[in-house]
C-alpha positions, 0 to 999 in steps of 0.5 A: 039582485035577481037572476033576470037582472043579472042576466040582463046586465051580463047580456048587455056587457057581452057586446064590445060596442056596449062596453065601449059606450059604458066606458065613454059614459063613465067620463060623463054624460053624452048624447046619442050623436056623441056616442055614435061618433067613434063607431062605424055604425048608424045612429039607429044601430047605436040607439039599439045598443042604448036600448039594451043598456037602458033595459038592463038598467046600466044607463038612463036618459035625461032631458035637457031642452032638445038634448037627451043625454045618456048617463051611466047607472052604477047600481047594476054594475055594483050588484054584478061586481058583488055577485062576481066577488062571491065567486072570486072569494070562493075560488081564491080560497080553493086555490089557497088550499090547493097551494097548501096541498102542493107545498105539503106534497113537495115537502114530503117528496123532499124529505123522502129524497133525503131519507133514501139510502145512497148507493 
């Protein structure tokens, strides 16, 4: 995934309305009117959100007679997930090393307490 594609994906996902639209489309295709229904905003405002999602490649629009259903496109989400997964693996490895170090320090402290002379 190119940096520009990744930027577009995360930029599109940064808005809660667009995330809600994607969540709705995960259940199946929907028209602009159907997508606008649960929001307190105009159809043109929803259309602007859809354009952002479309430019990011997160949705596509078809043509079914007079209807232009929107559908979610999974590939950009898979690519973003793969990118994030690389960081998750790196961080998880770092946390495991930190946990091991902390356990080692606790064990040393415990041994030091047991070897101290009692008064």
